[in-house]
C-alpha positions as CSV (number, residue, x, y, z in Angstrom):
1,M,-39.9,43.8,16.6
2,R,-38.2,46.0,14.1
3,A,-35.2,45.1,11.9
4,P,-31.9,46.2,13.4
5,T,-30.7,49.7,12.4
6,N,-27.1,49.6,13.7
7,I,-24.2,47.2,13.6
8,L,-24.2,46.4,17.3
9,S,-27.9,45.4,17.3
10,L,-27.4,43.4,14.0
11,T,-24.4,41.5,15.4
12,T,-26.2,40.8,18.6
13,R,-29.4,39.5,16.9
14,M,-27.3,37.5,14.4
15,I,-25.6,35.6,17.3
16,L,-28.7,35.2,19.6
17,Q,-31.5,34.8,17.0
18,V,-30.3,34.1,13.5
19,Q,-27.5,31.6,14.0
20,P,-29.3,29.2,16.4
21,V,-32.3,28.9,14.1
22,T,-30.2,28.7,10.9
23,R,-28.0,25.9,12.4
24,A,-31.0,24.0,13.6
25,C,-32.5,24.0,10.1
26,L,-29.2,23.0,8.6
27,R,-28.9,20.1,11.0
28,Q,-32.4,18.9,9.9
29,W,-31.5,19.0,6.2
30,T,-28.1,17.4,6.8
31,K,-29.8,14.5,8.6
32,R,-32.2,14.1,5.8
33,A,-29.4,14.2,3.2
34,H,-27.6,11.3,4.9
35,H,-30.6,9.1,4.0
36,I,-30.6,9.9,0.2
37,P,-30.5,6.4,-1.5
38,D,-28.6,7.4,-4.6
39,P,-24.9,7.7,-3.7
40,E,-24.1,10.5,-6.2
41,L,-27.1,12.6,-5.2
42,R,-26.3,12.0,-1.5
43,R,-22.7,13.0,-2.0
44,Q,-23.6,16.3,-3.8
45,A,-26.3,17.1,-1.2
46,L,-23.9,16.6,1.7
47,A,-21.1,18.5,0.0
48,S,-23.3,21.5,-0.6
49,L,-24.4,21.6,3.0
50,A,-20.8,21.1,4.3
51,T,-19.1,23.7,2.1
52,K,-21.8,26.4,1.6
53,T,-23.1,26.8,5.1
54,F,-22.2,30.5,5.1
55,H,-24.6,31.1,2.2
56,C,-27.5,30.1,4.5
57,E,-26.0,32.0,7.5
58,G,-25.6,35.2,5.5
59,G,-28.9,35.0,3.7
60,S,-30.7,34.3,7.0
61,L,-29.9,37.8,8.2
62,C,-32.7,38.9,5.8
63,G,-35.1,37.0,8.0
64,L,-34.9,39.8,10.5
65,L,-37.1,41.9,8.2
66,A,-39.9,39.5,9.3
67,G,-39.9,40.9,12.8
68,R,-41.4,38.4,15.3
69,H,-41.9,35.9,12.5
70,Y,-38.1,35.7,11.9
71,R,-38.0,31.9,12.6
72,E,-40.5,31.1,9.8
73,A,-38.6,33.4,7.4
74,I,-35.3,31.7,8.2
75,Q,-36.9,28.3,7.7
76,F,-37.9,29.4,4.2
77,I,-34.4,31.0,3.5
78,V,-32.5,27.9,4.6
79,A,-34.6,25.6,2.6
80,Y,-34.5,27.8,-0.5
81,Q,-30.8,28.4,-0.3
82,T,-30.2,24.7,0.3
83,I,-32.1,24.0,-3.0
84,S,-29.9,26.6,-4.7
85,D,-26.6,25.2,-3.4
86,Y,-27.6,21.6,-4.0
87,L,-28.7,22.2,-7.6
88,D,-25.5,24.3,-8.2
89,N,-23.5,21.3,-7.2
90,L,-25.5,18.9,-9.3
91,C,-24.9,21.2,-12.4
92,D,-21.4,22.3,-11.6
93,R,-20.0,18.8,-10.7
94,S,-22.4,17.1,-12.9
95,T,-22.7,13.7,-14.7
96,S,-24.7,15.7,-17.2
97,Q,-24.2,18.8,-19.4
98,D,-27.7,18.8,-20.8
99,P,-29.6,22.2,-20.7
100,E,-32.9,20.3,-20.5
101,D,-31.6,18.5,-17.4
102,F,-30.6,21.8,-15.8
103,R,-33.9,23.4,-16.7
104,A,-35.8,20.5,-15.2
105,L,-33.8,20.6,-11.9
106,H,-34.4,24.3,-11.5
107,E,-38.1,24.0,-11.9
108,A,-37.8,23.2,-8.1
109,M,-36.8,26.8,-7.4
110,L,-39.9,28.1,-9.2
111,H,-42.2,25.5,-7.6
112,A,-40.9,26.5,-4.2
113,L,-42.4,29.9,-4.8
114,T,-45.8,28.7,-6.2
115,P,-47.7,26.9,-3.4
116,N,-50.4,25.5,-5.6
117,D,-48.3,24.2,-8.5
118,R,-47.9,20.5,-9.1
119,L,-44.4,19.1,-8.4
120,T,-42.7,17.4,-11.2
121,A,-40.0,14.8,-11.7
122,Y,-36.9,17.0,-11.3
123,Y,-34.4,14.3,-12.2
124,R,-36.2,13.1,-15.3
125,F,-33.2,13.9,-17.7
126,R,-30.4,12.3,-15.7
127,R,-29.3,8.9,-14.6
128,E,-29.5,9.6,-10.9
129,Q,-33.2,9.5,-9.8
130,D,-33.7,8.4,-6.2
131,D,-33.1,11.2,-3.7
132,G,-35.6,9.7,-1.2
133,G,-37.8,12.8,-1.6
134,Y,-35.1,15.2,-0.5
135,L,-35.6,17.9,-3.1
136,S,-39.4,17.7,-3.0
137,A,-39.2,18.1,0.8
138,L,-37.1,21.3,0.5
139,V,-39.6,22.6,-2.0
140,Q,-42.6,21.8,0.1
141,T,-41.0,23.4,3.2
142,C,-40.8,26.7,1.3
143,R,-44.3,26.3,0.0
144,D,-45.6,25.6,3.6
145,V,-44.1,28.9,4.8
146,L,-45.4,30.9,1.9
147,G,-48.8,29.3,2.3
148,R,-49.1,30.9,5.7
149,L,-48.7,34.4,4.3
150,P,-52.1,36.1,3.8
151,D,-50.8,38.5,1.0
152,Y,-48.3,36.2,-0.7
153,H,-50.0,36.6,-4.0
154,S,-49.1,40.3,-3.9
155,G,-45.4,39.6,-3.8
156,A,-45.4,36.5,-6.0
157,P,-44.8,38.3,-9.4
158,A,-41.6,40.0,-8.1
159,L,-40.4,36.7,-6.6
160,R,-41.0,34.7,-9.8
161,Q,-39.2,37.3,-11.9
162,L,-36.1,37.0,-9.8
163,A,-36.3,33.2,-9.6
164,G,-36.8,33.0,-13.4
165,L,-33.6,35.0,-14.0
166,Y,-31.7,32.8,-11.5
167,A,-32.9,29.6,-13.3
168,D,-32.0,31.0,-16.7
169,L,-28.5,31.8,-15.5
170,Q,-28.0,28.3,-14.0
171,V,-29.0,26.7,-17.3
172,H,-26.8,28.9,-19.5
173,K,-23.6,28.8,-17.4
174,H,-23.5,25.1,-16.9
175,V,-23.7,23.8,-20.5
176,R,-20.7,22.7,-22.4
177,Q,-17.8,25.1,-22.2
178,G,-17.9,26.3,-25.8
179,E,-21.6,27.0,-25.6
180,R,-21.6,29.1,-22.4
181,E,-20.5,32.5,-23.6
182,P,-22.8,32.6,-26.7
183,R,-25.8,31.5,-24.7
184,L,-25.1,34.1,-21.9
185,Q,-24.5,36.9,-24.4
186,K,-27.7,36.1,-26.3
187,W,-29.6,36.0,-23.0
188,F,-28.1,39.4,-22.0
189,A,-29.1,40.9,-25.4
190,A,-32.7,40.0,-24.7
191,H,-32.7,42.0,-21.5
192,K,-30.2,44.7,-22.3
193,N,-32.7,47.5,-23.0
194,S,-34.3,47.2,-19.6
195,L,-30.9,47.4,-17.7
196,P,-28.5,50.2,-16.7
197,E,-25.2,50.1,-18.6
198,M,-23.3,47.0,-17.8
199,A,-21.5,44.1,-19.4
200,W,-23.1,40.7,-20.2
201,Y,-21.1,39.0,-17.4
202,E,-22.2,41.6,-14.9
203,F,-25.8,41.0,-15.8
204,A,-25.2,37.3,-15.3
205,A,-23.8,38.0,-11.8
206,C,-26.8,40.1,-10.9
207,A,-29.1,37.2,-11.8
208,G,-27.2,34.8,-9.6
209,S,-28.2,36.0,-6.2
210,T,-31.1,34.9,-4.0
211,L,-31.0,37.9,-1.6
212,G,-33.8,39.8,-3.3
213,I,-36.1,36.8,-2.9
214,F,-35.2,36.4,0.8
215,C,-35.9,40.1,1.5
216,I,-39.2,40.1,-0.3
217,V,-40.4,36.9,1.5
218,S,-39.3,38.3,4.9
219,Q,-41.0,41.6,4.2
220,L,-44.3,39.8,3.3
221,F,-44.7,38.8,6.9
222,N,-45.5,42.5,7.5
223,P,-48.5,42.7,5.1
224,A,-48.9,46.5,4.8
225,N,-48.4,47.6,1.2
226,A,-47.1,44.1,0.3
227,A,-47.2,44.3,-3.5
228,Q,-45.7,47.8,-3.6
229,L,-42.9,46.9,-1.2
230,A,-42.1,43.6,-3.0
231,E,-41.6,45.5,-6.3
232,Q,-39.6,48.2,-4.5
233,I,-37.3,45.6,-3.0
234,R,-36.9,43.8,-6.3
235,K,-35.9,47.0,-8.0
236,A,-33.5,47.9,-5.2
237,Y,-31.8,44.5,-5.1
238,F,-31.7,43.8,-8.8
239,P,-29.3,44.6,-10.3
240,W,-26.9,46.4,-7.9
241,V,-27.1,44.6,-4.6
242,Q,-27.4,41.2,-6.1
243,G,-24.6,42.0,-8.6
244,L,-22.3,43.1,-5.8
245,H,-23.1,39.9,-3.9
246,I,-22.2,37.5,-6.7
247,L,-19.2,39.5,-8.0
248,L,-17.7,39.3,-4.4
249,D,-18.3,35.6,-4.5
250,Y,-16.5,35.2,-7.8
251,L,-13.8,37.7,-6.6
252,I,-12.6,35.4,-3.8
253,D,-13.0,32.2,-5.9
254,Q,-10.7,33.2,-8.7
255,E,-7.7,31.0,-7.7
256,E,-9.8,27.8,-7.3
257,D,-11.8,28.5,-10.4
258,R,-8.6,29.0,-12.4
259,R,-7.4,25.6,-11.2
260,G,-10.7,23.9,-11.8
261,M,-11.2,25.7,-15.2
262,D,-14.6,26.9,-14.0
263,L,-16.5,29.9,-15.3
264,N,-15.7,33.0,-13.3
265,F,-17.2,36.4,-14.3
266,C,-14.3,38.3,-12.8
267,F,-12.0,36.8,-15.5
268,Y,-13.7,39.0,-18.1
269,Y,-12.4,42.3,-16.8
270,E,-9.4,43.7,-18.6
271,N,-7.3,44.0,-15.4
272,H,-7.6,44.1,-11.6
273,E,-7.9,47.9,-11.7
274,Q,-11.0,47.7,-13.9
275,L,-12.4,45.0,-11.6
276,A,-11.8,47.1,-8.5
277,G,-13.5,50.1,-10.2
278,R,-16.6,48.1,-11.2
279,L,-16.9,46.6,-7.8
280,S,-16.7,50.0,-6.2
281,H,-19.3,51.2,-8.7
282,F,-21.7,48.3,-7.8
283,Y,-21.1,49.1,-4.1
284,H,-22.1,52.8,-4.5
285,R,-25.1,52.0,-6.7
286,A,-26.2,49.3,-4.2
287,Q,-26.1,51.8,-1.3
288,T,-28.1,54.3,-3.4
289,S,-30.7,51.8,-4.6
290,V,-31.7,50.7,-1.0
291,A,-31.9,54.3,0.4
292,S,-35.6,54.7,-0.3
293,L,-36.7,51.4,1.2
294,P,-38.7,51.5,4.5
295,D,-35.9,49.7,6.4
296,A,-33.1,51.5,4.6
297,K,-30.7,51.4,7.5
298,F,-31.0,47.6,7.7
299,H,-30.4,47.2,4.0
300,H,-27.3,49.4,4.2
301,L,-26.1,47.1,6.9
302,I,-26.7,44.1,4.7
303,I,-24.5,45.6,2.0
304,S,-21.8,46.3,4.6
305,G,-22.3,42.7,5.7
306,L,-21.7,41.4,2.1
307,L,-18.3,43.1,2.0
308,S,-17.4,41.7,5.4
309,I,-18.6,38.1,4.9
310,Y,-16.8,37.6,1.7
311,L,-13.6,39.7,2.3
312,S,-13.0,37.9,5.6
313,D,-12.7,34.6,3.9
314,D,-9.3,32.8,4.1
315,K,-9.2,32.7,0.2
316,V,-8.5,36.5,0.2
317,S,-5.2,36.2,2.0
318,T,-3.7,33.8,-0.6
319,Q,-4.4,36.1,-3.6
320,R,-2.4,39.3,-3.7
321,D,-4.6,41.2,-6.2
322,V,-7.7,40.1,-4.3
323,R,-6.2,41.4,-1.0
324,D,-5.6,44.8,-2.7
325,I,-9.2,45.0,-3.9
326,A,-10.5,43.9,-0.5
327,R,-8.7,46.8,1.2
328,T,-10.2,49.2,-1.3
329,L,-13.7,47.9,-0.7
330,L,-13.4,47.9,3.0
331,R,-12.2,51.5,3.0
332,L,-15.3,52.3,1.0
333,G,-17.5,50.5,3.5
334,G,-16.1,52.6,6.4
335,R,-16.3,51.8,10.1
336,K,-19.4,49.6,9.8
337,A,-17.8,47.4,7.3
338,F,-14.6,47.1,9.3
339,F,-16.5,46.3,12.5
340,F,-18.5,43.6,10.8
341,Y,-15.3,42.4,9.0
342,W,-13.5,41.7,12.2
343,H,-16.5,40.0,13.7
344,C,-16.7,37.7,10.6
345,W,-13.0,37.2,10.6
346,L,-13.0,36.0,14.3
347,Y,-16.2,34.0,13.8
348,R,-14.7,32.0,10.9
349,R,-11.6,31.2,12.9
350,L,-13.3,30.3,16.2
351,T,-16.1,28.1,14.9
């Protein structure tokens, strides 16, 4: 079973294969979250599942790269993305602003990718401790899936590199407000020489996506040239595809982040024209970067899907400048993006 190569087959398989498996996994984790003993941990776990479902639904499309093993790939993707969303809530709406606490929590995202590592006490630097084994169960689910991959060791270095960047970002961006920019800029300076030309806040956005991890894991279910393909996907997705992903996320969240005084990387552009130009640049570079991958047509569809999933959100219609940028980007995406956009628009309003 090959990954879909056109928008009709992708949409059909999304409805018939991806969504049912994704929702079943989410129901399982929601049921588990309801039994978390600590009230604050339970509240944040349930909130992340309730408000960020579309992260799992969108990411699970990458599971189609696993062919007939798509159910197992989606099981990993939902568990890993649930870890990501839960920890983001714990850090973003936190009772703590301790970087050691954030680092300890995000050990879970690295342990989820290392089947033989010993699990640690992830909550050791915070008051709330008792999650009833919720986070460890998410980690172990990921490890169980990866443990069934015969050539997992071949893709592990690429996965750990992406997860390491993700964890670094979550630590630096959640500390006290006055410390965030200096930490993020110092972190960027350490990586700058290995990157194409971009700003520090764009690098931070590139590190904040899990899409590269999902594609690599899904591809590892087809073991031919596993190590080579894992590295190819890492280089294709980081920085451009992942950067486009997270900048779109921040684009539509500007109004609520302004109200909540939250960090938003789109605020650092000089004006909306510059923001639109850089998003267009990321889009073009993302399309070019995936062109040499074996399932290039599928990856092009994923990029069109990113535009459609984010730009069909209700938040776009309430922000005039964002609406203008959305029109520009959808025109860039062409017929495929428009088709997927209308599907996402209807799906959001009918479910």
